[in-house]
N, C-alpha and C positions, 0 to 999 in steps of 0.2 A: 734126218731125223737124228737128232743128239741127245740122250739119256744119262744121267746124275745117279752115279751109284753110291758114290756115299766112302768110297775108297778112294784114300790118300794116299801117295805119292810121298814116299821119305828119301833122306836125304842118303843114299846107299852107298856112296862112297866116301860120305862122314860116318859112316857105320862102319866101312870098311878099317878107316883110320885110326877107329877109335876099338877097334878091338887091337888082342894084347900079338895077334899074328905076324910079325914082321914082314915076313918072307909074302905074306898075301900080299902086305899093302905095295913092299915091293915089285910084286911083278905085273905092275897095273897104273894108268894114266888116270888120275884124281880130280874133281872139278866139285869144289865149295864154296858156297859163299860168306858173305862176312864186310865187316869193315874195318879197312884201315886203320888200323891203332898206334902203328908208330912204322917212321919206315928209318934206318938205318944205315946211310949208303956209308960204306968204307974202299972206296975206290972200284977195282974188280968185281967186289962183288957187294949185294942189295939185300941185306935184311929187313921183308916185308912182314909184320907181323899184325897176322888180320886178328879181331873179337868177332867170335860168336855167345850163342848163350853157353855153349858148356866149354868156355874158355877160349885162351889167347893159342893161336895157331901160327907156327914161325915158318915164313915163307921164304927161300935163297932163288938168288939172281942172278948170275953169272954173265957178264956184260960180254964176256969172248964166246957165249955160248949162241943168242941169237941177238935181237934188239926187240925189246922190249921201252918203249918210250918215259925212262922213269924220270921227265923233270916232267909229267903230265901225273903222275903219282903223288898225292896228300894227301893226308892222315883225314881220317873223315869221310871219306869216298865209300861208297858203297860197291863194291864189287863182284864180279864170281871170278878164280885162278882155274888154271890148268898145269897139271903138272906132274911129277913121277913124288914118292915117298921114300925118303932114303934113312934110314937109323941115325940119331944122335940125339944119344942122351942126355946132352945139355938144352935141348930145346923140348918145351913144353909139351906134354905127351911120350917123351921120349924118341921123337922123329920131324925129320923138317920134310917140304915142299918143291924141290926142285923147280921150277916156277919155267913154263915154254911160255905161257900168254895168259894177261888180265884184261877182263871184259869191265871195263866200267859203267857202272848202271846211273849213279850220281853223283857231285862233286858239290861241299858245302863253297857258299857264295862269300863266305868271310872265316876267316880263322878263328879258331877256338877261343873261345871266350875264357878256358881253364885248360891248362895242362891234363889232361883226363889220363895222358899215355904214362904220367907220374906212379910209381907206388900208391904215393902215400898223395889225398892233395893238397895243396902248400897255398893257401887260403881257409879267408875266415867264413863262418858259418854262414852269416848273410851273405856274402859272395855266393857260398854255396847255395843255399836257398833259393837264392833270387835270379840263378841260372839251372835248374835243379833234373829237368829232363837233362842237362848236357855233363851234369855232376854225377850221374847216377849210370852213365855211360863207363867210368873209372872202375877196376876191377874190384877195389875192395870195396867201394860205396855199392857195389852190384850184391854184392857176396851178404851185405847184412838184408836185406830183402830176397836173399835166396833162403836164409834161417827163419826170417818170417813166415816163409810161405811155408818150410815145415812145420813152425807151429803149429800154424793154422791148419794143416795139412794132420796132424798126429791130433788136435784137438778133434777134427770131425772123425777121423778115423777110428778113433779108439771109443768116441760117443757112441758110431754106429753099430761098431762091437758089443756093445753095452745096451744096446736094446732104446737108444734113443733115437726119436723121430729131426728132422730137421725143417725148423720153419722161418717164416720171412713177415714180418711185422712192420707194419707202417711205422714212418717217424715224425709224424705230423699228426696232432690229436690235441683234444678237449684240452684235458688236463696231464697231468704229468707224476708218473708214480712218485718222485722224489720232494718233489714240493719245492720249496721255499723259493729264494730271491734269483738264484740261480737260473734262469730259464732264456732260453731267447723265444721272444714274442713275437707274434705275426700276423698279419691279417689273410685269413682266407674264405674269400669269396664273401664279403660283409660281416665274417665272423672273429671273433678271437681264436689263438688258436698257439700253440707252444711245439716249437722243437723237442723231443723226448729224450729226456735226459738217461731211460732205459727203457728194454721194451719188459717189466717188472711184470706192468697189468695183463699181457699179452699171452707174457710164459705162464706165468700162476691159472691164465684162463684155458690156456690149451692143456694142462697138465688134467685136469677132466676130459679131456678127450685121447694124447695119445698114452698118459701115466708121464714120463719122459722126452723131455725137448730139449733143442738147444739152436739157438741162432748165432751166425759171427756177423756183424753189423757194424757200422756207426750209430755214433751217441753222442749228445752235447750234453754242453756246460758252459754258462753265459758266466764263468769266474772270472773275478779280474786279476786270474795270477800272472804273474812274469817270472814263473821260476823252471829249472831246468825238468819238472820232474811231469809239469801242466802243461793239456791242450785244451783247447776249446770244443773239439772235434777228436774223438782216436775212436779205435776199432776196440769192441768190447764181444769177449767170448763167452756169454751166456748157456747157461743150460739149466732146467727145474725139471727136478724129478719126482713123482710120486707116490706114497705107501712105504714114508720112511719110519726108522724107528727112532730115529735121532739127527739131531746135524752133523754128528760125525759120520756117518753115509755119505752125505755130500762132499766131508772131508777127505771121503777112501773114494771115492771116485774122482776127486782132486789131485791124488796121492798117483795114482795107478794112471791118469792122466799124463800125468810130469813123467813119470819113468817112461811110459812108453815113448811120448816123445823125446827125449834123449835118446831112448835109444835107436828111434828113428832117422836123428840128427846124423847119431854115430856110423851108423851102416848105410844110408843115402844123402847127405851132405857133407861127407867126409873133407873133401875139396874147397871146400866154404870156411868149416871151421878150419881149416888150416891157414888158409889163404886170412883169416881175422883173427888166429894165434888161440881161437878157444879152446879152454879146456873144459868139459861139460860136467855139470857137479855129479857125484855118485849119492844113489840115492834108495836107499833100504826102507827108514821109515821115516816120517815126518817128527818132531819133538810137538809139544801142546801144552798150553800154559795159560790159565786166565788172566784176564787184562789186569786184574787189581796185582795179582802175581806177580807178574813181571813189571809190573810201575814200578813195585816195592826191591824187587832184585837189581831192578838199574840204578835205583838212588840210592840201595847197601851198599852197592858193588862200586859205583863209579864216584858215590857221593855227593851225588845231585838232588834238587829239590824239588819236587812232586808242585809245580805250576796248575796242570790244570787235570785235575781228577776225574776227567769226563771223557776226555781222547787223548790220544798220542800226538805227543808232538814232533817232527822229524827226525829232528836230536835223537830222541826216545827210541822211534824206530831202529837209528842203527847200530843205538848201545845195546839194543835188545839184539839185532841183530849178532851183535860182536860176542856177548854173553854166550849166547848160544851155538855158534858157530867156537868158539874154547871151550865150555862144556860138553855137546856135542859132537862136533863133527861138522854140523848138519847145515848148510846155506838158507835152510828152510823153517819156519818157525812159525804154527797156526797160534798165534792169538787169539781166544775162546769169552765168549762173558761181556763184550761190551755194555758200558750202559744203555738201559732201554732211550732215556733221553734223546740219544745220539744215531739213535738207529730209528728210522724208519715207523710208519705207523704199522706196518702189516707183518712189522716185524714179531716172534713169539717170545712173551717175556717169560725166565727160567718160573719154574710154579713153586719151588722152593725160595728163591728171591726175586720179586720182579721186579727191581732196579736193576739186573743184567737180562740181556735177552739172547733166545739162545743160537749167539752167531759168532763169527771170527773175522778175521784176517788173515790173509798168507804174508808172510815175511819174505822176503827174496833178498839176502846181501842187506839187510835194515829199511830194504823199500817196502810200501804196502803194491802188491800185485793182484790182490784177489781181496773181494765183500762178499761172505754167503752167510748166508743161515737160514732155519727154518724159521718157516712162512707160521701166521693162524690163518685154520682152513675151517674155525666155525663162526657163520654169519654171526651170531649175537657178540661172540667176543671182540671179533673186528669190528661191528657200531660202537659195542662198549670202547674199543682204544678211539677212535675217532671221535668220537665224542668228545673224553677226554680231555682231545688235544685239538680241540672245538677246529677242526677240521673242515672247509664246504666242501661238502663230495658233489656239487654241480660238477657235473663232463664226468661223475663215478660212477653211474648209473648202472650201466652195463658189467662193469668191474663188480659191483656188489651184489648184482644179481644173479653171479655165477655161483656163489656163496649158500644163497636159498636154495638150491637142490643138490645142493651136498658136494663137499669138494673134502679129497682123501687128503693126511696127513706128506704134508710135504716141506721143499725148501730148495733153495740154488743157489748161484754164485754168478758173477761175473767177474773176467780175468784183462785186467788191460795189456793187451795186443802189446801194445809200442814200449808201454813198461817194461813187459818180461823179455823182449829185443834188444831196448836198450840194458838192463842188467846182464843177460847171458852173455853180450855180444862183452859189455864191459864201453858203455859210449857214456860220453861226458852228459849230453842232453839229449832229451827225449825226441827234439824235432829232427837228428840223426836219424830215428828208426822207424822214421814219419814221413813217407815218399813225397807228400804236398802237406807238409802240416799248417795247420789254422788255428793262430792264435792272436790276441787281442791287436795286432798290427799288420796281421799277416790274410791277405785272400785271392793272393794268386803265387805263383802261377796256378 
């Protein structure tokens, strides 16, 4: 009888070759696994570059030493190589592996659709997305999603340290928190249902249980946009916190998250930052300005007429970002007190001016990456606003019932993971920051 212990075997030879002690490396034979990224036959010497999650590894075979059937080697094969390490400053990681043998696990049945071994994929975005699982094997493409991992990791780690509880809420429901026409509607066992635009209702309900909650999950928007900044399914980093003094408590937590995450990226993802040429922004503090003031400043500074008094146009966002970068040196700026008519019914109106809300957006390099604010926690006040807006409450009964039993002052936010990744890495299109994008025309792969 055999037993499973839960103890996993590490690739010990890999740990040896990634150590800084070259003498240790050169004292033993090394076995590692990987995929053949590229092959360069120089005549008497053949370079076989292996691709692993840790990066590229240079293997060298001298034909005069022994017989490895080079013609059988192909890009994309998964293999196990045996050899000895030798210091080589020009090679990745500062060493190369002198090959003794190669065991082939699998061989591609046809040539790669993209030249993934190139430093930059010379292909269109559509070709990239059509062959997404292959395109992501490219070193630079893959590095984007290691950075994205770091952002999500920073979000989780920071909020855990701040006393938040991670929750997981349903994505199919009877009613959406945001409302409007941009809903994906479906039939759920002969009943109408929708895909959730956000976990808002559930976050608020759980504040009454855990005080502070967060979630990292997909959200769905049936918007007929075809822009470089919109998706129909994206990942939202959401949190909600109770017993707040005002909405600035939420802005403080987000600022802390960004500081923590950029330090994490610098410490743990330096290799990917270097591959992508990313310079992390320095954050000591983030300026804040009211919606009204920001629009007026941009109109005056850039001689631009205010066209929409209730919302920010993409061009305005860019100009606000530019203005505050020049004035304060910050890539980030909080825009506060958005008009009430442009915010959901649960947004808390400013007692001093009910035409605006105690809410905010965070712009990063002139692009909105966050929407948040303080919520209405009083049951009567919530009903009053629902009635004023003539909103149908069917499907919201459980949400509203929570407020009958008392809720603390609370608020929260949602951060677009793909947008933040796009701006941080410096990509042209949000689809490049999405593993498998979903837009109006794409349901595969």
